VEXKEMI-926169 format. One line per 3 residues: for each residue z negated, y, x negated of C-alpha. Coordinates in Angstrom, 1 decimal. Layout:
residues N
Z Y X  ...
END
This chain:
residues 342
-70.2 103.5 -136.0  -71.7 99.5 -136.5  -69.7 97.8 -134.1
-67.2 95.8 -136.5  -70.1 95.0 -138.7  -72.5 93.7 -136.1
-69.9 91.8 -134.5  -68.9 90.3 -137.7  -73.0 89.4 -138.1
-72.7 88.1 -134.5  -69.8 86.0 -134.1  -68.1 86.3 -137.4
-68.7 85.3 -141.4  -71.6 87.7 -142.2  -74.6 86.8 -140.4
-76.4 88.7 -142.6  -76.0 92.3 -142.4  -77.4 95.2 -144.3
-80.7 95.9 -142.1  -79.2 99.5 -142.2  -76.3 98.4 -140.4
-79.0 96.6 -137.4  -81.2 99.9 -137.7  -78.4 102.0 -136.9
-76.9 100.4 -133.6  -76.9 103.5 -131.2  -74.7 102.7 -128.9
-75.4 100.1 -125.4  -72.7 97.5 -127.1  -73.9 97.8 -130.6
-77.7 97.4 -129.8  -76.5 94.2 -127.8  -75.1 92.9 -131.1
-77.9 94.0 -132.9  -80.2 91.9 -130.6  -78.5 88.7 -130.9
-78.4 89.3 -135.0  -82.3 89.7 -134.5  -82.7 86.4 -132.3
-80.8 84.6 -134.6  -83.0 85.6 -137.7  -86.2 84.3 -135.5
-87.3 88.3 -134.7  -87.8 87.8 -131.5  -90.0 90.5 -130.5
-87.6 93.5 -132.3  -84.5 91.7 -130.2  -86.5 91.7 -126.8
-87.4 95.5 -127.0  -83.8 95.8 -127.3  -82.8 93.4 -124.8
-85.3 94.5 -122.1  -84.3 98.3 -122.2  -80.3 97.0 -122.2
-80.9 95.2 -119.1  -81.3 98.2 -117.1  -78.4 99.7 -118.4
-76.0 100.8 -115.5  -73.0 98.8 -116.9  -73.6 95.7 -115.1
-71.8 93.5 -117.8  -74.3 94.9 -120.6  -76.9 94.1 -118.7
-75.9 91.1 -117.6  -75.0 90.1 -121.5  -78.5 91.2 -122.0
-80.6 89.2 -119.7  -78.6 86.2 -121.1  -79.4 86.9 -124.6
-82.8 87.5 -123.8  -82.6 83.9 -121.9  -81.6 82.1 -124.6
-84.0 83.4 -127.0  -86.9 82.2 -124.6  -84.7 79.1 -124.4
-85.3 78.5 -128.0  -88.8 78.8 -128.2  -88.9 75.8 -125.4
-89.1 78.5 -122.4  -86.8 76.9 -120.0  -88.0 77.8 -117.0
-88.3 81.7 -118.0  -84.8 81.5 -119.5  -83.7 80.1 -115.6
-84.8 83.2 -114.1  -83.3 85.4 -116.8  -80.0 83.7 -116.6
-80.2 83.8 -113.0  -80.6 87.7 -113.0  -77.7 87.8 -115.6
-75.2 85.9 -113.1  -76.5 87.8 -109.9  -75.7 91.4 -112.1
-71.7 90.3 -112.5  -71.2 87.4 -109.7  -69.8 89.9 -107.2
-67.6 91.4 -109.9  -63.9 90.7 -108.8  -65.1 89.1 -105.8
-63.4 91.4 -103.4  -63.9 95.6 -102.2  -66.2 94.1 -99.2
-69.3 92.3 -101.1  -71.2 92.6 -97.6  -68.4 90.6 -95.3
-67.7 86.8 -95.2  -67.7 85.3 -98.1  -71.1 87.5 -99.5
-72.0 86.4 -102.4  -69.5 84.5 -103.5  -68.1 85.3 -107.2
-64.6 84.6 -108.5  -65.1 82.7 -111.9  -61.2 81.3 -112.1
-60.5 78.5 -110.4  -63.9 78.1 -108.4  -67.5 79.8 -108.1
-70.7 79.2 -108.3  -72.9 80.3 -105.2  -76.8 79.9 -106.0
-78.8 78.2 -103.3  -82.6 79.2 -104.5  -84.9 76.7 -103.9
-87.8 79.8 -104.4  -88.0 82.9 -106.3  -90.3 83.5 -109.7
-91.6 87.3 -110.2  -90.8 88.0 -114.4  -93.9 87.5 -116.4
-95.3 90.4 -118.2  -93.0 91.3 -120.8  -90.0 90.5 -118.9
-89.6 93.2 -116.6  -90.5 93.3 -112.6  -87.1 92.3 -111.5
-86.4 88.7 -109.4  -84.2 86.1 -109.8  -83.1 82.8 -108.5
-84.1 79.6 -109.9  -82.9 77.1 -107.7  -80.5 74.5 -108.7
-76.6 75.7 -107.8  -73.9 73.9 -106.1  -70.0 75.1 -106.1
-66.9 75.4 -103.9  -63.3 75.9 -104.6  -62.1 79.5 -104.3
-59.4 81.1 -105.4  -59.1 84.1 -108.6  -59.6 87.3 -106.6
-56.4 89.2 -106.3  -57.6 91.8 -107.5  -59.8 92.3 -110.3
-61.1 96.3 -111.1  -62.1 94.8 -114.6  -58.3 94.2 -115.4
-57.7 91.6 -117.9  -60.3 89.7 -120.9  -59.5 91.5 -123.4
-63.0 91.2 -125.4  -62.3 88.8 -128.1  -65.6 87.3 -128.3
-66.3 87.4 -124.3  -68.2 90.3 -124.2  -66.8 91.0 -120.3
-67.5 90.1 -117.0  -66.0 87.2 -117.7  -67.3 86.3 -120.3
-71.0 87.4 -119.2  -70.6 85.3 -116.2  -69.6 82.0 -118.7
-72.6 83.1 -120.1  -75.1 83.2 -117.5  -73.8 79.3 -116.5
-73.9 78.0 -119.7  -77.4 79.3 -119.7  -78.3 78.0 -116.5
-76.8 74.5 -117.1  -79.1 74.5 -120.7  -81.9 75.4 -118.6
-81.5 73.1 -115.4  -80.8 70.3 -117.7  -84.2 71.1 -119.7
-86.1 70.9 -116.7  -84.6 67.3 -115.4  -81.6 68.5 -113.0
-78.8 66.5 -114.7  -76.2 67.0 -112.0  -76.8 70.8 -111.8
-76.4 71.1 -115.1  -72.8 69.4 -115.1  -71.7 71.8 -112.0
-72.7 74.6 -113.9  -70.9 73.4 -117.2  -67.6 73.0 -115.2
-68.1 76.4 -113.5  -68.3 78.2 -117.0  -65.6 76.2 -118.4
-63.0 77.7 -115.4  -64.8 81.5 -115.8  -63.7 81.4 -119.5
-61.8 79.5 -122.0  -62.2 82.1 -125.1  -63.5 80.6 -128.5
-67.4 81.4 -127.3  -67.1 79.8 -124.5  -65.7 76.7 -125.7
-68.3 76.6 -128.7  -71.3 77.1 -126.2  -69.5 75.0 -123.7
-69.2 72.1 -126.2  -72.7 72.1 -126.7  -73.7 71.7 -123.8
-71.5 69.2 -122.8  -72.5 67.1 -125.5  -76.2 67.7 -124.7
-75.7 66.5 -121.0  -73.6 63.5 -122.7  -77.0 62.9 -124.4
-79.5 63.2 -121.7  -77.5 61.0 -119.6  -78.0 58.5 -122.7
-74.4 58.7 -123.6  -74.3 58.8 -127.3  -70.8 58.4 -127.8
-69.8 60.8 -124.9  -71.6 63.2 -126.4  -69.4 63.3 -130.1
-65.8 64.7 -128.5  -68.0 67.8 -127.0  -69.6 68.7 -130.1
-66.7 67.8 -132.3  -64.6 70.2 -130.2  -67.5 73.2 -130.9
-67.4 72.3 -134.4  -63.5 72.3 -134.9  -63.6 75.8 -132.3
-66.3 77.7 -134.5  -64.4 76.3 -137.9  -61.3 78.2 -136.5
-62.3 81.1 -135.6  -64.8 81.5 -138.6  -67.9 82.2 -136.9
-70.8 80.9 -139.3  -73.7 81.1 -137.2  -71.8 78.6 -134.6
-70.8 76.3 -137.1  -74.0 76.0 -138.5  -75.5 75.0 -134.6
-72.4 72.8 -133.8  -73.1 70.8 -137.2  -76.5 70.1 -136.3
-75.5 69.1 -132.4  -72.5 66.5 -133.8  -75.6 65.3 -136.3
-77.4 64.3 -133.5  -74.6 63.4 -131.6  -73.4 61.1 -134.2
-76.9 59.8 -134.5  -77.1 58.7 -130.6  -74.0 57.4 -131.0
-74.7 54.7 -133.9  -73.2 55.8 -136.5  -73.5 53.7 -139.2
-74.0 56.1 -142.1  -77.0 58.0 -141.9  -77.0 59.5 -145.1
-73.4 61.2 -144.7  -74.2 62.3 -141.5  -77.2 64.2 -143.1
-75.8 65.4 -146.5  -72.4 66.8 -144.7  -73.4 67.9 -141.4
-77.1 69.1 -141.4  -77.5 69.1 -145.3  -74.4 72.0 -144.8
-76.5 73.3 -141.8  -79.7 73.8 -143.7  -78.1 75.7 -146.5
-75.9 78.0 -144.8  -78.8 78.6 -142.5  -81.4 79.6 -145.5
-78.3 81.7 -147.0  -77.7 83.4 -143.9  -81.8 83.8 -143.0
-81.0 82.1 -139.5  -84.4 81.0 -138.9  -83.6 80.2 -135.0
-81.5 77.3 -136.6  -83.4 76.4 -139.6  -86.5 74.5 -137.7
-84.1 72.6 -135.8  -81.4 71.7 -138.6  -85.1 70.3 -140.6
-86.5 68.3 -137.5  -83.1 66.8 -137.2  -82.9 66.1 -141.4
-86.8 64.4 -141.2  -85.3 62.2 -138.4  -82.7 61.2 -140.6
-84.4 60.4 -143.6  -87.6 59.1 -143.0  -88.2 58.7 -146.9
-88.8 62.6 -146.9  -89.8 63.4 -143.0  -92.7 65.3 -144.7
-91.0 67.4 -147.2  -88.6 68.7 -143.7  -91.4 68.7 -141.1
-93.8 71.4 -143.4  -90.5 73.3 -144.2  -90.5 73.3 -140.2
-94.2 74.5 -139.8  -93.3 77.3 -142.7  -90.3 78.4 -140.7
-92.0 78.1 -137.4  -94.7 80.2 -138.1  -92.7 83.0 -139.3
-90.6 82.9 -136.4  -94.0 83.2 -134.5  -95.2 85.6 -136.3
-91.9 88.0 -135.3  -92.0 86.7 -131.7  -93.2 88.7 -129.0
-96.2 87.7 -126.9  -94.3 86.0 -124.2  -92.3 84.3 -127.0
-95.5 82.8 -128.5  -96.9 82.1 -125.1  -94.0 80.0 -124.0
-93.6 77.7 -127.5  -97.2 76.9 -127.5  -96.6 75.6 -124.4
-93.2 74.0 -124.9  -93.2 70.2 -125.7  -90.3 70.7 -127.7
-91.2 73.6 -130.1  -93.9 71.6 -132.6  -97.2 73.8 -133.4
-97.7 74.7 -136.6  -100.2 73.4 -138.3  -100.6 71.2 -135.4
END
């Protein structure tokens, strides 16, 4: 059984597992973890193959986590609209779990997520493009209402340490929707969704990802100083957990927040945060994080900007060669992803 090694690669201190461990993933949970590892390495086509199959699993938690993981991969390549449809799908798969015995009765469509719940108010629907399956998912702005936790949760207590359960799946989908809406200019919706994610799950991974999203929301609102505590919390939590991949991204997010807040010593930021993040990303072959780290380094060290941008182009070339056609297309259309050689 490869789950312990895959879990350590996805969420722990060993982001670079032996290839045989990834290839040997057989059970749904193992395949999900393998897809997370492959995505972190920038091997998006291989990850999408696993995730598209897992989205069809009868277990709604596995299917939801697969959809939100694929959404994160699309988002990493700038495909926020596609990611929002996938995150909507992910939320829909677990929205009613633990929400009561009669999903067709009064209050149908409400999903208990701790102290509150989210109800998606679709402004329209979008058919999934080629390579994403045929499901339709709400892509509208979400709004929130107060609701108590369901008296009886058929799933039992939250026991998975990394949030690979119903509560974690709901938080993943909500945080993904928050990031998607933020990138699409829906700042108020992003704030509400992030708040609901915090109510849905308070374990380490949700806290780290919530810190990232909270920092991004503050940055989008032009409040650099307000972004710093969110980013610091994410880094502290990831360090305490020993989650090396999450530490790398948290260092990048904190560097951006400190820069936006007007931190006086850019060299210290670039050496301590971005330098360490780049070194760890290179060592662990986390190509999905290598090129964003290099982009931040280019901003922090203008005298070496061309060197860092050349590295960005190298990594992106490798990533896009390992992406599926949908991933390559969204990267080419995204205003956030530099075009290699462009």
